[in-house]
C-alpha positions, -999 to 999 in steps of 0.1 A, spaced: -180 105 -46 -159 116 -76 -121 111 -79 -117 149 -76 -107 161 -42 -108 198 -31 -77 218 -36 -51 219 -8 -58 249 13 -32 277 13 -38 283 50 -16 260 70 -39 261 100 -69 250 78 -48 222 63 -38 209 98 -73 211 113 -103 188 110 -125 193 80 -123 184 43 -98 158 33 -76 175 7 -48 151 -2 -16 167 -16 -7 146 -47 28 149 -60 39 161 -95 29 126 -108 -6 128 -92 3 103 -64 3 101 -27 23 77 -6 3 50 13 19 33 43 0 0 51 0 -18 84 -20 -47 99 -48 -35 122 -42 -64 147 -5 -60 155 7 -29 136 32 -49 114 43 -28 84 29 -47 54 38 -25 24 43 10 10 25 18 -22 11 48 -41 -24 60 -48 -37 84 -74 -71 101 -69 -89 72 -85 -73 46 -63 -79 67 -32 -116 72 -42 -121 35 -48 -106 27 -14 -129 52 3 -160 40 -16 -154 3 -13 -135 -2 19 -110 -24 0 -75 -11 -7 -67 0 -42 -34 13 -54 -18 28 -84 9 7 -101 36 29 -115 52 0 -134 20 -11 -150 4 24 -152 -29 13 -138 -51 9 -108 -47 -24 -89 -71 -39 -63 -47 -54 -38 -54 -92 -34 -77 -95 -64 -57 -124 -78 -43 -140 -46 -75 -136 -25 -55 -116 1 -78 -85 -1 -70 -57 22 -101 -44 41 -95 -9 53 -103 -4 90 -89 31 93 -73 57 71 -51 85 86 -33 113 69 -3 132 80 -2 169 89 3 182 54 -18 155 38 9 142 14 9 107 28 -17 84 41 -17 55 65 -40 25 60 -47 1 88 -60 -30 72 -71 -66 78 -59 -90 52 -81 -118 39 -71 -152 25 -36 -163 34 -30 -132 56 -1 -124 33 5 -91 15 37 -96 -4 37 -111 -39 65 -134 -27 40 -152 -4 52 -135 28 31 -116 52 50 -83 47 69 -69 18 95 -60 45 110 -94 51 147 -85 48 171 -65 70 199 -45 56 234 -44 72 270 -36 64 293 -65 61 330 -60 50 321 -26 37 292 -38 16 255 -33 22 238 -67 22 203 -81 28 194 -109 50 159 -127 49 144 -126 84 109 -139 74 111 -168 49 77 -183 58 55 -184 26 18 -182 33 11 -192 -3 31 -204 -33 35 -175 -57 41 -198 -87 7 -215 -81 -11 -182 -75 4 -160 -102 17 -186 -127 46 -174 -150 45 -139 -135 54 -151 -100 91 -141 -102 86 -107 -118 81 -75 -98 45 -72 -87 21 -96 -104 -15 -88 -112 -22 -86 -75 
């Protein structure tokens, strides 16, 4: 398979029917990927894929994403061992977002902070200010040991 997908059909009925997968990439060549755990549906992360990352994911069965901050493809879990094996891929009605249902290897953690999910905080209003509260502080692995000096900065090599 090449990293070139067919053009998005102009006919809405064709776009919304079964047939060729024609992802609608945004102006930056990206499509949003929502990632959940196949076992319990937990939201693990939201990321972006370009055509190459999406092709690699389809070809290998291992989730690949496009890092906007590093401007490169990244194989999720390559450094930490927490590879995401794709069990199912869904696309929405206009094919501008995809949903990956995955199983996570290694520590069963997705976040570079060592937590299972990147969504480990809630947001609420307190005294007129929006604040975050950590609701999952269990670390499945130690980021400093896994990523070294990069552990505290954005998304490491993983």
